[in-house]
All heavy atoms as an XYZ file, in Angstrom:
664
protein
N      22.784     -6.263      7.855
C      23.712     -5.205      7.162
C      23.029     -3.855      7.232
O      21.874     -3.809      7.198
C      23.916     -5.676      5.719
O      23.075     -5.233      4.817
N      23.872     -2.920      7.219
C      23.402     -1.507      7.301
C      22.567     -1.173      6.042
O      21.607     -0.399      6.101
C      24.514     -0.580      7.479
C      25.207     -0.696      8.834
C      26.359      0.373      8.992
N      26.835      0.247     10.381
C      28.035      0.636     10.682
N      28.810      1.243      9.724
N      28.529      0.472     11.872
N      23.004     -1.656      4.901
C      22.336     -1.362      3.582
C      20.856     -1.944      3.753
O      19.984     -1.280      3.352
C      23.084     -1.941      2.404
N      20.760     -3.114      4.275
C      19.436     -3.796      4.352
C      18.613     -2.943      5.348
O      17.422     -2.643      5.047
C      19.509     -5.252      4.936
C      18.120     -5.702      5.221
C      17.273     -6.217      4.213
C      17.572     -5.657      6.565
C      15.990     -6.705      4.526
C      16.343     -6.037      6.880
C      15.533     -6.588      5.813
O      14.212     -7.021      6.094
N      19.111     -2.521      6.480
C      18.409     -1.726      7.472
C      17.954     -0.416      6.870
O      16.814     -0.016      7.084
C      19.209     -1.453      8.763
C      19.497     -2.655      9.468
O      18.814     -3.662      9.328
O      20.509     -2.647     10.282
N      18.770      0.199      6.111
C      18.361      1.492      5.429
C      17.279      1.271      4.358
O      16.280      1.975      4.356
C      19.588      2.153      4.851
C      20.577      2.729      5.818
C      21.661      3.627      5.197
N      22.465      2.909      4.298
C      23.657      2.383      4.504
N      24.117      2.382      5.755
N      24.302      1.762      3.589
N      17.482      0.221      3.656
C      16.461     -0.069      2.473
C      15.158     -0.498      3.205
O      14.116      0.065      2.721
C      16.986     -1.214      1.673
N      15.187     -1.199      4.184
C      13.973     -1.668      4.896
C      13.245     -0.476      5.450
O      11.993     -0.366      5.319
C      14.237     -2.734      5.971
C      13.110     -3.316      6.555
N      12.571     -2.941      7.650
C      12.238     -4.309      6.082
C      11.432     -3.699      8.050
N      11.263     -4.470      7.079
N      13.962      0.388      6.083
C      13.342      1.613      6.659
C      12.727      2.462      5.534
O      11.586      3.029      5.708
C      14.399      2.461      7.467
N      13.409      2.662      4.402
C      12.783      3.426      3.295
C      11.542      2.740      2.794
O      10.574      3.458      2.434
C      13.828      3.535      2.165
C      15.045      4.469      2.526
S      16.215      4.459      1.170
C      15.315      5.261     -0.088
N      11.551      1.448      2.586
C      10.407      0.705      2.115
C       9.219      0.844      3.110
O       8.027      1.084      2.630
C      10.707     -0.780      1.742
C      11.715     -0.811      0.623
C       9.494     -1.532      1.519
C      12.434     -2.089      0.446
N       9.497      0.712      4.353
C       8.457      0.851      5.303
C       7.856      2.228      5.429
O       6.666      2.406      5.519
C       8.897      0.269      6.785
C       9.309     -1.132      6.783
S       8.018     -2.301      6.157
C       6.764     -2.051      7.390
N       8.767      3.184      5.363
C       8.318      4.599      5.359
C       7.451      4.917      4.121
O       6.556      5.791      4.197
C       9.510      5.576      5.370
N       7.628      4.172      3.042
C       6.840      4.449      1.755
C       5.568      3.530      1.749
O       4.910      3.366      0.737
C       7.722      4.109      0.555
N       5.319      2.932      2.883
C       4.101      2.047      2.923
C       4.284      0.512      2.951
O       3.317     -0.154      3.049
N       5.442      0.185      2.966
C       5.768     -1.377      2.979
C       5.552     -2.001      1.629
O       5.158     -1.434      0.668
N       5.963     -3.247      1.548
C       5.948     -4.067      0.301
C       4.499     -4.739      0.142
O       4.285     -5.315     -0.887
C       7.030     -5.069      0.244
N       3.684     -4.759      1.230
C       2.392     -5.376      1.055
C       1.615     -4.746     -0.045
O       0.890     -5.532     -0.794
C       1.630     -5.243      2.372
C       2.243     -5.893      3.481
C       1.823     -5.437      4.898
O       1.395     -4.254      4.916
O       1.974     -6.167      5.869
N       1.722     -3.482     -0.347
C       1.023     -2.874     -1.446
C       1.437     -3.336     -2.854
O       0.764     -3.260     -3.797
C       1.208     -1.295     -1.333
C       2.634     -0.916     -1.521
C       2.821      0.554     -1.382
O       2.096      1.318     -1.920
N       3.826      0.873     -0.621
N       2.644     -4.070     -2.822
C       3.053     -4.709     -4.140
C       2.895     -6.219     -4.122
O       3.293     -6.923     -5.089
C       4.631     -4.412     -4.259
C       4.849     -2.900     -4.251
C       5.423     -2.297     -3.235
C       4.604     -2.139     -5.354
C       5.618     -1.001     -3.070
C       4.748     -0.774     -5.421
C       5.396     -0.171     -4.203
N       2.207     -6.730     -3.088
C       1.865     -8.205     -3.113
C       2.726     -9.081     -2.242
O       2.524    -10.301     -2.201
N       3.587     -8.524     -1.334
C       4.331     -9.326     -0.529
C       3.527     -9.602      0.812
O       3.073     -8.569      1.450
C       5.696     -8.676     -0.146
C       6.622     -9.701      0.593
C       7.975     -9.072      0.884
O       8.142     -7.910      1.105
O       8.979     -9.950      0.786
N       3.331    -10.788      1.138
C       2.515    -11.241      2.335
C       3.339    -11.419      3.506
O       2.831    -11.200      4.655
C       1.725    -12.466      1.987
C       0.835    -12.408      0.766
C       0.280    -13.770      0.451
C      -0.179    -11.347      0.958
N       4.591    -12.004      3.395
C       5.522    -12.230      4.469
C       6.912    -11.855      3.935
O       7.256    -12.029      2.851
C       5.527    -13.643      4.928
C       4.197    -14.180      5.496
C       4.437    -14.298      6.994
N       3.508    -15.222      7.434
C       2.587    -15.004      8.442
N       2.660    -13.855      9.069
N       1.669    -15.882      8.720
N       7.785    -11.445      4.927
C       9.087    -11.091      4.523
C      10.018    -11.572      5.701
O       9.770    -11.326      6.884
C       9.226     -9.467      4.398
C      10.516     -9.038      4.175
N      11.047     -8.937      2.952
C      11.530     -8.685      5.033
C      12.228     -8.418      3.022
N      12.602     -8.295      4.309
N      11.036    -12.303      5.260
C      12.081    -12.792      6.249
C      13.450    -12.426      5.704
O      13.611    -12.462      4.468
C      11.959    -14.338      6.408
C      10.624    -14.829      6.806
N      10.189    -14.802      8.069
C       9.552    -15.204      6.025
C       8.884    -15.274      8.087
N       8.529    -15.552      6.891
N      14.310    -12.058      6.563
C      15.673    -11.719      6.187
C      16.634    -12.428      7.142
O      16.453    -12.438      8.357
C      15.900    -10.106      6.258
S      17.649     -9.680      5.966
N      17.652    -13.023      6.484
C      18.692    -13.713      7.304
C      20.060    -13.396      6.626
O      20.230    -13.082      5.438
C      18.531    -15.236      7.207
N      21.025    -13.479      7.426
C      22.452    -13.179      6.979
C      23.401    -14.201      7.339
O      23.189    -15.026      8.388
C      23.018    -11.871      7.488
O      22.962    -11.937      8.936
C      22.091    -10.627      7.114
N      24.425    -14.398      6.582
C      25.539    -15.258      6.937
C      26.762    -14.322      6.811
O      26.595    -13.180      6.664
C      25.686    -16.380      5.880
O      26.089    -15.926      4.668
N      27.943    -14.864      7.037
C      29.174    -13.949      6.969
C      29.341    -13.289      5.510
O      29.860    -12.247      5.490
C      30.367    -14.771      7.257
C      30.451    -15.176      8.642
C      31.746    -15.829      9.143
O      32.563    -16.213      8.199
N      32.061    -15.858     10.379
N      28.759    -13.879      4.598
C      29.128    -13.342      3.165
C      27.819    -13.222      2.342
O      28.017    -12.968      1.144
C      30.168    -14.091      2.540
C      29.794    -15.666      2.264
O      28.703    -15.990      2.860
O      30.468    -16.370      1.599
N      26.668    -13.363      2.980
C      25.434    -13.222      2.086
C      24.275    -12.699      2.890
O      24.230    -12.825      4.056
C      25.136    -14.592      1.404
N      23.212    -12.173      2.195
C      22.038    -11.661      2.620
C      20.995    -12.518      1.988
O      20.970    -12.551      0.744
C      21.869    -10.207      2.419
C      20.511     -9.667      2.703
C      20.453     -9.368      4.324
C      20.296     -8.332      2.017
N      20.115    -13.100      2.730
C      19.046    -13.832      2.145
C      17.650    -13.196      2.497
O      17.438    -12.959      3.698
C      19.010    -15.324      2.657
C      20.295    -16.091      2.394
C      21.405    -15.988      3.278
C      20.385    -16.800      1.246
C      22.486    -16.686      3.017
C      21.561    -17.449      0.980
C      22.665    -17.439      1.787
O      23.876    -18.118      1.567
N      16.866    -13.107      1.530
C      15.499    -12.535      1.697
C      14.530    -13.575      1.175
O      14.613    -13.941      0.022
C      15.322    -11.196      1.010
C      16.273    -10.188      1.541
C      13.816    -10.686      1.151
C      16.241     -8.804      0.890
N      13.582    -13.988      2.118
C      12.606    -14.904      1.672
C      11.205    -14.254      1.837
O      10.959    -13.776      2.906
C      12.602    -16.201      2.541
C      11.572    -17.222      2.209
C      14.056    -16.893      2.480
N      10.583    -14.162      0.816
C       9.177    -13.494      0.799
C       8.193    -14.537      0.274
O       8.399    -15.316     -0.485
N       6.959    -14.214      0.855
C       5.757    -14.924      0.461
C       4.978    -13.948     -0.310
O       4.612    -12.826      0.293
C       4.970    -15.578      1.613
C       3.708    -16.256      1.065
C       5.873    -16.636      2.378
N       4.714    -14.156     -1.578
C       4.044    -13.174     -2.404
C       2.720    -13.711     -2.852
O       2.500    -14.935     -2.977
C       4.915    -12.830     -3.642
C       6.130    -12.159     -3.246
C       7.319    -12.643     -2.662
C       6.342    -10.731     -3.341
N       8.206    -11.650     -2.513
C       7.787    -10.464     -2.920
C       5.663     -9.655     -3.938
C       8.205     -9.124     -2.932
C       6.139     -8.425     -3.901
C       7.460     -8.184     -3.384
N       1.825    -12.756     -3.324
C       0.492    -13.194     -3.810
C       0.685    -13.945     -5.084
O      -0.126    -14.922     -5.318
C      -0.295    -11.903     -4.120
C      -0.793    -11.291     -2.802
C      -1.690    -10.077     -3.183
O      -2.072     -9.809     -4.254
N      -1.994     -9.237     -2.116
N       1.671    -13.686     -5.862
C       1.867    -14.435     -7.186
C       3.314    -14.220     -7.687
O       3.938    -13.187     -7.206
C       0.907    -13.931     -8.229
O       1.233    -12.621     -8.686
N       3.744    -14.950     -8.559
C       4.996    -14.865     -9.279
C       5.094    -13.477    -10.031
O       6.053    -12.828    -10.026
C       5.278    -15.965    -10.168
C       6.645    -15.958    -10.869
C       6.959    -17.144    -11.727
O       6.221    -18.225    -11.544
O       7.760    -16.994    -12.607
N       3.935    -13.189    -10.526
C       3.821    -11.903    -11.359
C       4.130    -10.677    -10.411
O       4.901     -9.711    -10.699
C       2.499    -11.684    -11.987
C       2.411    -10.432    -12.676
C       0.998    -10.267    -13.373
O       0.341    -11.314    -13.643
O       0.698     -9.155    -13.726
N       3.639    -10.808     -9.177
C       3.854     -9.610     -8.185
C       5.303     -9.508     -7.870
O       5.880     -8.444     -7.851
C       3.103     -9.910     -6.912
C       1.670     -9.615     -7.018
N       0.711    -10.499     -7.313
C       1.006     -8.446     -6.707
C      -0.556     -9.894     -7.320
N      -0.388     -8.663     -6.939
N       5.944    -10.663     -7.587
C       7.373    -10.530     -7.129
C       8.291    -10.125     -8.408
O       9.173     -9.352     -8.231
C       7.919    -11.851     -6.599
C       8.018    -12.911     -7.574
C       9.300    -11.589     -5.898
N       7.942    -10.609     -9.542
C       8.735    -10.217    -10.791
C       8.538     -8.715    -11.067
O       9.462     -7.965    -11.389
C       8.437    -11.054    -12.015
C       8.858    -12.486    -11.795
C       8.915    -13.212    -13.130
N       9.244    -14.665    -12.981
C      10.488    -15.056    -12.862
N      11.467    -14.221    -12.919
N      10.677    -16.352    -12.730
N       7.322     -8.252    -10.954
C       7.084     -6.774    -11.122
C       7.767     -6.008    -10.115
O       8.420     -4.976    -10.595
C       5.476     -6.521    -11.048
O       4.898     -7.310    -12.109
C       5.236     -5.090    -11.234
N       7.797     -6.336     -8.893
C       8.484     -5.575     -7.900
C       9.972     -5.466     -8.136
O      10.641     -4.499     -8.142
C       8.211     -6.170     -6.476
C       8.908     -5.516     -5.454
C       8.343     -4.083     -5.085
N       8.916     -3.619     -3.823
C       8.978     -2.321     -3.544
N       8.611     -1.522     -4.466
N       9.359     -1.983     -2.317
N      10.567     -6.695     -8.397
C      12.035     -6.741     -8.547
C      12.501     -6.108     -9.846
O      13.697     -5.790    -10.014
C      12.553     -8.207     -8.424
C      12.693     -8.566     -6.902
C      11.657     -8.999     -6.179
C      13.824     -8.376     -6.175
N      12.096     -9.190     -4.878
C      13.470     -8.856     -4.812
C      15.099     -7.958     -6.314
C      14.230     -8.824     -3.761
C      15.968     -7.999     -5.273
C      15.566     -8.404     -3.998
N      11.641     -5.872    -10.828
C      12.025     -5.260    -11.980
C      11.708     -3.848    -12.069
O      12.004     -3.147    -13.066
C      11.313     -5.957    -13.208
C      11.832     -7.427    -13.431
C      10.937     -8.231    -14.426
O       9.970     -7.697    -15.046
N      11.316     -9.474    -14.652
N      11.125     -3.267    -11.015
C      10.718     -1.916    -10.901
C      11.887     -0.963    -10.889
O      12.760     -1.168     -9.966
C       9.841     -1.630     -9.669
O       9.731     -0.351     -9.337
N      11.959      0.038    -11.746
C      13.035      1.066    -11.688
C      13.078      1.830    -10.414
O      14.138      2.038     -9.773
C      12.767      1.950    -12.886
C      11.830      1.165    -13.771
C      11.098      0.236    -12.915
N      11.890      2.014     -9.723
C      11.837      2.730     -8.457
C      12.455      1.876     -7.319
O      13.218      2.393     -6.490
C      10.420      3.123     -8.140
C       9.815      4.105     -9.057
C       8.274      4.080     -9.106
O       7.620      3.160     -8.545
O       7.721      5.008     -9.586
N      12.201      0.582     -7.429
C      12.778     -0.320     -6.434
C      14.279     -0.444     -6.548
O      14.983     -0.340     -5.584
C      12.164     -1.754     -6.541
C      12.480     -2.688     -5.518
C      12.268     -2.419     -4.190
C      13.110     -3.931     -5.760
C      12.631     -3.306     -3.171
C      13.463     -4.864     -4.769
C      13.225     -4.541     -3.582
N      14.675     -0.532     -7.779
C      16.177     -0.533     -8.047
C      16.929      0.714     -7.590
O      17.916      0.628     -6.887
C      16.367     -0.727     -9.580
C      17.886     -0.643     -9.912
C      18.161     -0.928    -11.429
O      17.237     -0.659    -12.230
O      19.318     -1.248    -11.723
N      16.265      1.853     -7.767
C      16.817      3.072     -7.383
C      16.894      3.145     -5.833
O      17.925      3.664     -5.288
C      15.925      4.276     -7.863
C      16.386      5.677     -7.560
C      15.489      6.726     -8.011
O      15.050      6.608     -9.183
O      15.248      7.680     -7.304
N      15.889      2.690     -5.180
C      15.915      2.723     -3.709
C      17.080      1.833     -3.174
O      17.835      2.270     -2.293
C      14.644      2.180     -3.147
C      13.620      3.251     -2.912
C      12.618      2.772     -1.880
N      11.631      3.826     -1.865
C      10.437      3.731     -2.210
N       9.867      2.590     -2.607
N       9.563      4.788     -2.168
N      17.145      0.610     -3.743
C      18.257     -0.268     -3.250
C      19.614      0.253     -3.578
O      20.489      0.237     -2.721
C      18.020     -1.665     -3.965
C      16.795     -2.440     -3.467
C      16.748     -3.825     -4.213
C      16.711     -2.668     -2.025
N      19.726      0.731     -4.764
C      21.198      1.213     -5.113
C      21.487      2.412     -4.254
O      22.651      2.590     -3.904
C      21.179      1.575     -6.598
C      22.414      2.293     -7.023
C      21.014      0.240     -7.435
N      20.543      3.305     -3.938
C      20.820      4.522     -3.174
C      21.347      4.220     -1.759
O      21.964      5.048     -1.205
C      19.549      5.390     -3.120
O      18.562      4.892     -2.179
N      21.096      3.031     -1.227
C      21.568      2.720      0.151
C      22.662      1.733      0.083
O      23.187      1.320      1.211
C      20.356      2.174      0.991
C      19.291      3.192      1.244
C      19.838      0.832      0.430
N      23.199      1.458     -1.052
C      24.416      0.639     -1.188
C      24.348     -0.778     -1.660
O      25.323     -1.433     -1.763
N      23.127     -1.212     -2.099
C      22.970     -2.525     -2.655
C      23.299     -2.454     -4.188
O      23.183     -1.447     -4.787
C      21.479     -3.008     -2.578
C      21.133     -3.672     -1.327
C      20.273     -3.006     -0.415
C      21.573     -4.924     -0.970
C      19.967     -3.581      0.831
C      21.228     -5.502      0.312
C      20.460     -4.794      1.182
N      23.695     -3.630     -4.684
C      23.837     -3.696     -6.085
C      22.497     -3.763     -6.770
O      21.511     -3.905     -6.085
C      24.582     -4.999     -6.356
C      24.382     -5.816     -5.162
C      24.087     -4.844     -3.971
N      22.330     -3.508     -8.052
C      21.121     -3.493     -8.739
C      20.456     -4.830     -8.512
O      21.042     -5.864     -8.523
C      21.347     -3.293    -10.238
O      20.205     -3.601    -10.909
N      19.124     -4.764     -8.274
C      18.354     -6.155     -8.160
C      18.493     -7.017     -9.383
O      18.304     -8.129     -9.360
C      16.915     -5.677     -7.847
C      16.797     -4.264     -7.946
C      18.181     -3.651     -8.126
N      18.879     -6.364    -10.559
C      19.019     -7.098    -11.803
C      20.200     -8.086    -11.603
O      20.246     -9.085    -12.333
C      19.368     -6.151    -12.995
C      18.128     -5.338    -13.318
C      18.565     -4.226    -14.271
C      17.419     -3.290    -14.559
N      17.890     -2.000    -15.213
N      21.090     -7.880    -10.619
C      22.226     -8.813    -10.517
C      21.943     -9.880     -9.344
O      22.703    -10.790     -9.086
C      23.460     -8.040    -10.069
O      23.353     -7.491     -8.783
C      23.858     -7.017    -11.077
N      20.774     -9.761     -8.685
C      20.458    -10.674     -7.600
C      20.051    -12.044     -8.127
O      19.465    -12.249     -9.311
C      19.203    -10.151     -6.833
N      20.404    -13.074     -7.375
C      20.045    -14.387     -7.708
C      18.696    -14.678     -7.141
O      18.538    -14.990     -5.927
C      21.110    -15.333     -7.064
C      20.850    -16.828     -7.485
O      20.113    -17.087     -8.390
O      21.379    -17.674     -6.815
N      17.600    -14.594     -7.936
C      16.215    -14.708     -7.567
C      15.754    -16.186     -7.837
O      15.860    -16.540     -9.081
C      15.278    -13.670     -8.083
C      13.871    -13.962     -7.694
C      15.789    -12.322     -7.735
N      15.279    -16.863     -6.880
C      14.671    -18.197     -7.162
C      13.247    -18.109     -6.716
O      12.951    -17.702     -5.596
C      15.398    -19.269     -6.285
O      16.804    -19.269     -6.736
C      14.805    -20.655     -6.555
N      12.355    -18.475     -7.426
C      10.947    -18.487     -7.280
C      10.445    -19.972     -7.122
O      10.594    -20.756     -7.927
C       9.995    -17.798     -8.261
C      10.616    -16.284     -8.314
C       8.625    -17.921     -7.992
C       9.854    -15.417     -9.424
N       9.800    -20.188     -5.953
C       9.374    -21.564     -5.589
C       7.971    -21.569     -5.345
O       7.255    -20.494     -5.011
C      10.015    -22.124     -4.292
C      11.572    -22.080     -4.323
C      12.116    -22.393     -2.930
C      12.185    -23.098     -5.283
N       7.235    -22.650     -5.620
C       5.798    -22.808     -5.310
C       5.686    -23.196     -3.844
O       6.290    -24.154     -3.333
C       5.186    -23.888     -6.102
C       5.038    -23.520     -7.600
O       4.867    -22.414     -7.920
O       5.182    -24.450     -8.433
N       4.858    -22.353     -3.144
C       4.712    -22.617     -1.747
C       3.686    -23.734     -1.436
O       2.611    -23.678     -2.001
C       4.125    -21.273     -1.055
C       4.005    -21.252      0.475
C       5.341    -21.404      1.106
C       3.381    -20.053      0.915
N       4.101    -24.746     -0.741
C       3.246    -25.860     -0.512
C       2.458    -25.817      0.721
O       1.344    -26.206      0.869
C       4.087    -27.142     -0.420
C       4.937    -27.402     -1.691
C       4.064    -27.741     -2.866
N       3.417    -28.991     -2.655
C       2.613    -29.534     -3.518
N       2.235    -28.978     -4.591
N       1.977    -30.761     -3.242
N       3.030    -25.089      1.710
C       2.301    -25.012      3.069
C       2.860    -23.784      3.843
O       4.095    -23.483      3.617
C       2.356    -26.261      3.844
N       2.113    -23.106      4.672
C       2.540    -22.118      5.539
C       1.917    -22.386      6.901
O       0.742    -22.438      6.976
C       2.404    -20.725      4.982
C       3.202    -19.682      5.818
C       1.019    -20.400      4.769
C       3.394    -18.329      5.199
N       2.716    -22.395      7.956
C       2.224    -22.620      9.264
C       2.801    -21.560     10.209
O       4.041    -21.356     10.164
C       2.594    -23.953      9.818
C       1.991    -25.167      9.034
C       0.436    -25.127      9.114
O      -0.100    -24.687     10.195
O      -0.215    -25.648      8.198
N       2.052    -20.827     10.963
C       0.583    -20.834     11.066
C       0.162    -20.208      9.759
O       0.867    -19.486      9.123
C       0.258    -20.072     12.241
C       1.461    -19.239     12.497
C       2.679    -19.947     11.967
N      -1.166    -20.378      9.408
C      -1.686    -19.857      8.206
C      -1.730    -18.266      8.218
O      -1.657    -17.732      9.275
C      -3.109    -20.334      8.114
C      -3.117    -21.573      9.048
C      -2.032    -21.241     10.092
N      -1.689    -17.700      7.145
C      -1.695    -16.319      7.007
C      -3.013    -15.785      7.511
O      -4.025    -16.332      7.320
C      -1.484    -15.836      5.552
C      -0.124    -15.987      4.968
C      -0.114    -15.619      3.477
C       0.858    -15.047      5.685
């Protein structure tokens, strides 16, 4: 989606999400949804990022709804291949 491309470019221009604890980032789309799968240093890191007013402002400025409305599911990572 264009909104994702704009948001991603803004985040990368500001130094990327690694500084906030994201180790891996994957984005996939279907006809009616956008899925983002991230591997984070901790649950606290991802919650802090998604609750950040600055992050919300960036996303809303490019056409996304507020991250407060996102369906966020946090899972425990059992394995990652190849290793980080």
